DRENDO-1510 file (C-alpha; in Angstrom, 1 decimal, always signed):
<recs>
REC; n; res; u; v; w
REC; 1; MET; -6.7; -21.3; -3.0 .
REC; 2; SER; -4.0; -20.2; -5.4 .
REC; 3; SER; -0.4; -20.8; -4.5 .
REC; 4; ARG; +1.2; -17.9; -6.4 .
REC; 5; LEU; +2.5; -16.5; -3.2 .
REC; 6; GLU; +2.7; -19.7; -1.1 .
REC; 7; GLY; +5.1; -19.4; +1.8 .
REC; 8; LYS; +5.6; -15.6; +1.3 .
REC; 9; VAL; +5.1; -13.1; +4.1 .
REC; 10; ALA; +3.3; -9.9; +3.1 .
REC; 11; LEU; +3.1; -6.8; +5.3 .
REC; 12; VAL; +0.2; -4.5; +4.2 .
REC; 13; THR; -0.3; -1.1; +5.7 .
REC; 14; GLY; -3.5; +0.9; +5.6 .
REC; 15; VAL; -5.8; -2.1; +6.2 .
REC; 16; SER; -8.5; -0.3; +8.1 .
REC; 17; HIS; -12.1; +0.3; +7.1 .
REC; 18; ASP; -14.5; -2.0; +5.4 .
REC; 19; GLY; -15.0; -1.5; +1.7 .
REC; 20; GLN; -11.6; +0.0; +1.2 .
REC; 21; VAL; -8.6; -1.0; -1.0 .
REC; 22; GLY; -6.5; -2.3; +1.9 .
REC; 23; GLN; -9.2; -4.9; +2.8 .
REC; 24; ALA; -9.3; -6.1; -0.9 .
REC; 25; VAL; -5.5; -6.3; -1.2 .
REC; 26; ALA; -5.1; -8.3; +2.0 .
REC; 27; LYS; -7.8; -10.7; +1.0 .
REC; 28; ALA; -6.2; -11.2; -2.4 .
REC; 29; LEU; -2.8; -11.8; -1.0 .
REC; 30; ALA; -4.1; -14.3; +1.5 .
REC; 31; ALA; -6.2; -16.1; -1.2 .
REC; 32; ASN; -2.9; -16.5; -3.1 .
REC; 33; GLY; -1.2; -18.2; -0.2 .
REC; 34; ALA; +0.6; -15.4; +1.5 .
REC; 35; MET; +0.9; -15.1; +5.3 .
REC; 36; LEU; -0.1; -11.6; +6.4 .
REC; 37; ALA; +0.9; -8.9; +8.8 .
REC; 38; ILE; -1.6; -6.0; +8.5 .
REC; 39; SER; -1.4; -2.5; +10.1 .
REC; 40; ALA; -3.5; +0.6; +10.5 .
REC; 41; ARG; -3.5; +3.5; +12.8 .
REC; 42; THR; -6.7; +2.4; +14.7 .
REC; 43; ALA; -6.5; -0.9; +16.6 .
REC; 44; SER; -10.2; -1.7; +16.4 .
REC; 45; ASN; -10.2; -1.4; +12.6 .
REC; 46; VAL; -7.1; -3.5; +12.0 .
REC; 47; GLU; -8.4; -6.1; +14.4 .
REC; 48; ALA; -11.8; -6.2; +12.5 .
REC; 49; ARG; -10.0; -6.8; +9.2 .
REC; 50; ALA; -7.8; -9.5; +10.8 .
REC; 51; LYS; -10.8; -11.3; +12.2 .
REC; 52; GLU; -12.4; -11.4; +8.7 .
REC; 53; LEU; -9.1; -12.8; +7.2 .
REC; 54; ARG; -8.7; -15.5; +9.9 .
REC; 55; GLU; -12.3; -16.5; +9.4 .
REC; 56; ALA; -11.4; -17.1; +5.7 .
REC; 57; GLY; -8.4; -19.3; +6.8 .
REC; 58; ALA; -5.6; -16.8; +6.5 .
REC; 59; ARG; -2.7; -16.5; +9.0 .
REC; 60; VAL; -2.7; -12.9; +10.1 .
REC; 61; LEU; -0.7; -10.8; +12.5 .
REC; 62; ALA; -2.4; -7.5; +13.3 .
REC; 63; GLN; -0.8; -4.4; +14.9 .
REC; 64; ALA; -1.9; -0.8; +15.2 .
REC; 65; ALA; +0.8; +1.7; +14.3 .
REC; 66; SER; +1.3; +5.3; +13.2 .
REC; 67; LEU; +3.5; +5.0; +10.2 .
REC; 68; THR; +4.7; +8.6; +10.5 .
REC; 69; ASP; +6.3; +7.7; +13.8 .
REC; 70; GLU; +9.8; +6.2; +13.3 .
REC; 71; ASN; +9.7; +4.2; +16.5 .
REC; 72; GLN; +6.3; +2.7; +15.8 .
REC; 73; VAL; +7.4; +1.6; +12.3 .
REC; 74; ARG; +10.5; +0.0; +13.8 .
REC; 75; GLN; +8.4; -1.9; +16.4 .
REC; 76; LEU; +6.0; -3.0; +13.7 .
REC; 77; VAL; +8.7; -4.5; +11.5 .
REC; 78; GLU; +10.5; -6.0; +14.4 .
REC; 79; ARG; +7.3; -7.8; +15.5 .
REC; 80; VAL; +6.6; -9.1; +12.0 .
REC; 81; LEU; +10.2; -10.5; +11.8 .
REC; 82; SER; +9.8; -12.0; +15.2 .
REC; 83; GLU; +6.6; -13.8; +14.2 .
REC; 84; TYR; +7.5; -14.8; +10.6 .
REC; 85; LYS; +11.3; -14.5; +10.5 .
REC; 86; ARG; +11.1; -12.7; +7.1 .
REC; 87; ILE; +9.2; -10.1; +5.1 .
REC; 88; ASP; +9.0; -10.9; +1.4 .
REC; 89; ILE; +6.4; -8.3; +0.4 .
REC; 90; LEU; +5.6; -4.8; +1.6 .
REC; 91; VAL; +2.5; -3.0; +0.4 .
REC; 92; ASN; +2.5; +0.6; +1.4 .
REC; 93; LEU; -1.2; +1.5; +1.3 .
REC; 94; ALA; -1.4; +3.9; +4.2 .
REC; 95; GLY; -2.3; +7.5; +3.3 .
REC; 96; GLY; -5.0; +9.0; +1.1 .
REC; 97; LEU; -6.4; +12.4; +0.3 .
REC; 98; THR; -7.5; +14.3; +3.4 .
REC; 99; ARG; -6.9; +18.0; +2.4 .
REC; 100; TYR; -9.0; +19.3; -0.4 .
REC; 101; LYS; -8.8; +23.1; -0.9 .
REC; 102; PRO; -7.0; +25.7; -3.1 .
REC; 103; ALA; -3.2; +25.7; -2.7 .
REC; 104; VAL; -3.2; +29.2; -1.2 .
REC; 105; GLU; -5.6; +28.0; +1.6 .
REC; 106; HIS; -3.3; +25.1; +2.5 .
REC; 107; THR; -1.8; +25.7; +6.0 .
REC; 108; LEU; +1.6; +24.4; +6.9 .
REC; 109; GLU; -0.2; +21.7; +9.0 .
REC; 110; ASP; -2.2; +20.7; +5.9 .
REC; 111; TRP; +1.0; +20.4; +3.8 .
REC; 112; THR; +2.9; +18.5; +6.4 .
REC; 113; THR; +0.1; +16.1; +7.3 .
REC; 114; GLU; -0.6; +15.2; +3.7 .
REC; 115; LEU; +3.0; +14.6; +2.8 .
REC; 116; ASN; +3.7; +12.7; +6.0 .
REC; 117; ASN; +0.7; +10.4; +5.6 .
REC; 118; ASN; +1.4; +9.5; +2.0 .
REC; 119; LEU; +5.2; +9.9; +1.5 .
REC; 120; LEU; +7.0; +9.8; +4.8 .
REC; 121; SER; +5.0; +6.7; +5.9 .
REC; 122; ALA; +6.1; +4.9; +2.7 .
REC; 123; PHE; +9.7; +6.0; +3.2 .
REC; 124; LEU; +9.9; +4.9; +6.8 .
REC; 125; THR; +8.3; +1.5; +6.2 .
REC; 126; SER; +10.4; +0.8; +3.1 .
REC; 127; ARG; +13.6; +1.7; +4.9 .
REC; 128; ALA; +12.7; -0.4; +7.9 .
REC; 129; VAL; +12.2; -3.6; +5.7 .
REC; 130; PHE; +15.1; -3.0; +3.3 .
REC; 131; SER; +17.9; -4.6; +5.4 .
REC; 132; ALA; +15.8; -7.7; +6.1 .
REC; 133; MET; +14.9; -8.2; +2.5 .
REC; 134; LYS; +18.5; -7.7; +1.4 .
REC; 135; GLU; +19.7; -10.3; +3.9 .
REC; 136; ALA; +17.0; -12.7; +2.7 .
REC; 137; GLY; +18.2; -12.3; -0.9 .
REC; 138; GLY; +15.3; -10.2; -2.2 .
REC; 139; GLY; +11.9; -8.9; -1.8 .
REC; 140; VAL; +9.1; -6.8; -3.2 .
REC; 141; ILE; +8.0; -3.3; -2.2 .
REC; 142; LEU; +4.9; -1.9; -3.7 .
REC; 143; ASN; +3.9; +1.7; -3.2 .
REC; 144; PHE; +0.7; +3.6; -4.2 .
REC; 145; ALA; +1.0; +6.6; -6.5 .
REC; 146; ARG; -1.9; +8.1; -8.5 .
REC; 147; ALA; -2.9; +8.0; -12.1 .
REC; 148; GLY; -3.4; +11.0; -14.4 .
REC; 149; LEU; -2.3; +14.5; -14.2 .
REC; 150; PRO; -2.5; +16.6; -10.9 .
REC; 151; GLN; -5.8; +18.1; -10.2 .
REC; 152; ALA; -6.7; +21.4; -8.6 .
REC; 153; ASN; -7.3; +21.8; -4.8 .
REC; 154; MET; -5.0; +18.8; -4.0 .
REC; 155; VAL; -1.6; +20.5; -4.0 .
REC; 156; ALA; -0.2; +18.6; -0.9 .
REC; 157; TYR; -1.6; +15.3; -2.1 .
REC; 158; ASN; -0.3; +15.8; -5.6 .
REC; 159; CYS; +3.2; +16.6; -4.4 .
REC; 160; ALA; +3.2; +13.7; -2.0 .
REC; 161; LYS; +2.3; +11.2; -4.7 .
REC; 162; ALA; +4.9; +12.7; -7.0 .
REC; 163; GLY; +7.3; +12.0; -4.2 .
REC; 164; VAL; +6.1; +8.4; -4.0 .
REC; 165; GLU; +7.0; +8.0; -7.6 .
REC; 166; ALA; +10.5; +9.3; -7.0 .
REC; 167; LEU; +10.8; +7.1; -3.9 .
REC; 168; THR; +9.8; +4.1; -5.9 .
REC; 169; ARG; +12.3; +4.7; -8.7 .
REC; 170; THR; +15.1; +5.5; -6.3 .
REC; 171; LEU; +14.6; +2.4; -4.2 .
REC; 172; ALA; +14.4; +0.2; -7.3 .
REC; 173; LEU; +17.8; +1.4; -8.3 .
REC; 174; GLU; +19.2; +0.9; -4.8 .
REC; 175; GLY; +17.6; -2.5; -4.4 .
REC; 176; ARG; +18.4; -4.1; -7.9 .
REC; 177; ASP; +21.7; -5.7; -6.8 .
REC; 178; ALA; +20.0; -7.1; -3.8 .
REC; 179; GLY; +17.1; -8.6; -5.7 .
REC; 180; ILE; +14.6; -6.1; -4.3 .
REC; 181; ARG; +11.9; -5.1; -6.8 .
REC; 182; VAL; +10.2; -1.8; -6.1 .
REC; 183; ASN; +7.1; -0.7; -8.1 .
REC; 184; ALA; +4.0; +1.5; -7.6 .
REC; 185; VAL; +0.4; +1.0; -8.5 .
REC; 186; ALA; -1.3; +4.1; -9.7 .
REC; 187; PRO; -5.1; +3.7; -9.5 .
REC; 188; GLY; -7.7; +5.8; -11.1 .
REC; 189; LEU; -11.0; +6.5; -9.4 .
REC; 190; VAL; -11.6; +3.4; -7.2 .
REC; 191; ASP; -15.0; +2.1; -6.1 .
REC; 192; THR; -14.3; +2.3; -2.4 .
REC; 193; ALA; -17.1; +2.7; +0.0 .
REC; 194; SER; -15.8; +6.1; +1.1 .
REC; 195; ASN; -15.5; +7.4; -2.5 .
REC; 196; ILE; -19.0; +6.2; -3.4 .
REC; 197; ALA; -20.5; +7.8; -0.3 .
REC; 198; ALA; -18.7; +11.1; -0.9 .
REC; 199; MET; -19.2; +11.4; -4.7 .
REC; 200; LYS; -22.6; +9.5; -5.2 .
REC; 201; PRO; -21.9; +8.5; -8.8 .
REC; 202; LYS; -24.9; +7.6; -11.0 .
REC; 203; ASP; -22.9; +4.6; -12.3 .
REC; 204; LEU; -19.5; +3.0; -11.7 .
REC; 205; LYS; -18.7; +1.8; -15.2 .
REC; 206; ARG; -15.6; +3.8; -15.5 .
REC; 207; TRP; -14.4; +3.3; -12.0 .
REC; 208; VAL; -11.7; +0.8; -11.3 .
REC; 209; LYS; -12.7; -2.0; -8.9 .
REC; 210; ARG; -11.0; -2.6; -5.6 .
REC; 211; GLU; -10.5; -6.2; -6.6 .
REC; 212; ASP; -8.8; -5.2; -9.9 .
REC; 213; ILE; -6.3; -3.1; -7.8 .
REC; 214; ALA; -5.8; -6.1; -5.6 .
REC; 215; GLU; -5.1; -8.4; -8.5 .
REC; 216; ALA; -2.5; -5.9; -9.8 .
REC; 217; VAL; -0.8; -6.0; -6.5 .
REC; 218; VAL; -0.8; -9.8; -6.4 .
REC; 219; PHE; +0.8; -9.9; -9.9 .
REC; 220; LEU; +3.5; -7.4; -9.1 .
REC; 221; ALA; +4.3; -9.3; -5.9 .
REC; 222; SER; +4.5; -12.7; -7.6 .
REC; 223; PRO; +7.3; -14.3; -9.6 .
REC; 224; ALA; +5.3; -13.5; -12.8 .
REC; 225; ALA; +6.5; -10.0; -12.4 .
REC; 226; ALA; +10.2; -10.9; -11.9 .
REC; 227; GLY; +11.3; -8.6; -14.8 .
REC; 228; ILE; +9.4; -5.5; -13.5 .
REC; 229; THR; +11.0; -2.9; -11.2 .
REC; 230; GLY; +11.1; +0.9; -11.0 .
REC; 231; GLN; +7.8; +1.2; -12.7 .
REC; 232; ILE; +4.6; +3.1; -12.0 .
REC; 233; ILE; +1.7; +0.8; -13.2 .
REC; 234; ALA; -1.5; +2.6; -13.9 .
REC; 235; VAL; -4.7; +0.7; -13.1 .
REC; 236; THR; -7.5; +2.8; -14.2 .
REC; 237; GLY; -10.2; +0.5; -15.3 .
REC; 238; TRP; -12.4; +2.0; -18.1 .
REC; 239; GLY; -11.6; +5.5; -16.9 .
REC; 240; ILE; -8.6; +5.9; -19.3 .
</recs>
């Protein structure tokens, strides 16, 4: 087991289904020595991922939470702090593309849901850990943006991820004097189980691997990235 993150506490949101990025990120952080707290909306999913991680030797706290609910975010962070006494790393993975249709067909509910799941969740969770990181003398927040130009039929998602970039850079400015580094990973097309099932690609040569995304997260969370903050890091594999 690597020790790049030995003794660090990492809270990772969006650790839900098998074969997804959250699962890979949590495994990589644990393999590099981090103690974990993982969260997702559905308790059975987050408990299944926690069981896998514990069987591999990781220390894991699991809690279901809706990260668009201010009270549930507060309760999640309070529980992690109660268990571990600190949060060194926050990985905001919760979210994703759920509304795919022309902009003029987006309802207000479509717009609000997509922005809340991707942007509001990252804001609420980042805000909730900020004071604890400041009191501890620093920390790392990693958001998830998207690589490339906006695409059609994804107006709410595109705007949400643009907001994530602005959130990342703003928090980096506000956290620099407190030693809080804030960056975003911007993946290309990732070989998640859901993407493969939906798109049925003939080959995956130009898709970025889940494990590559996870390694980028580990690097950005580690002391090796001490000089990097306020950046959007594209991780696109061979799909450049």
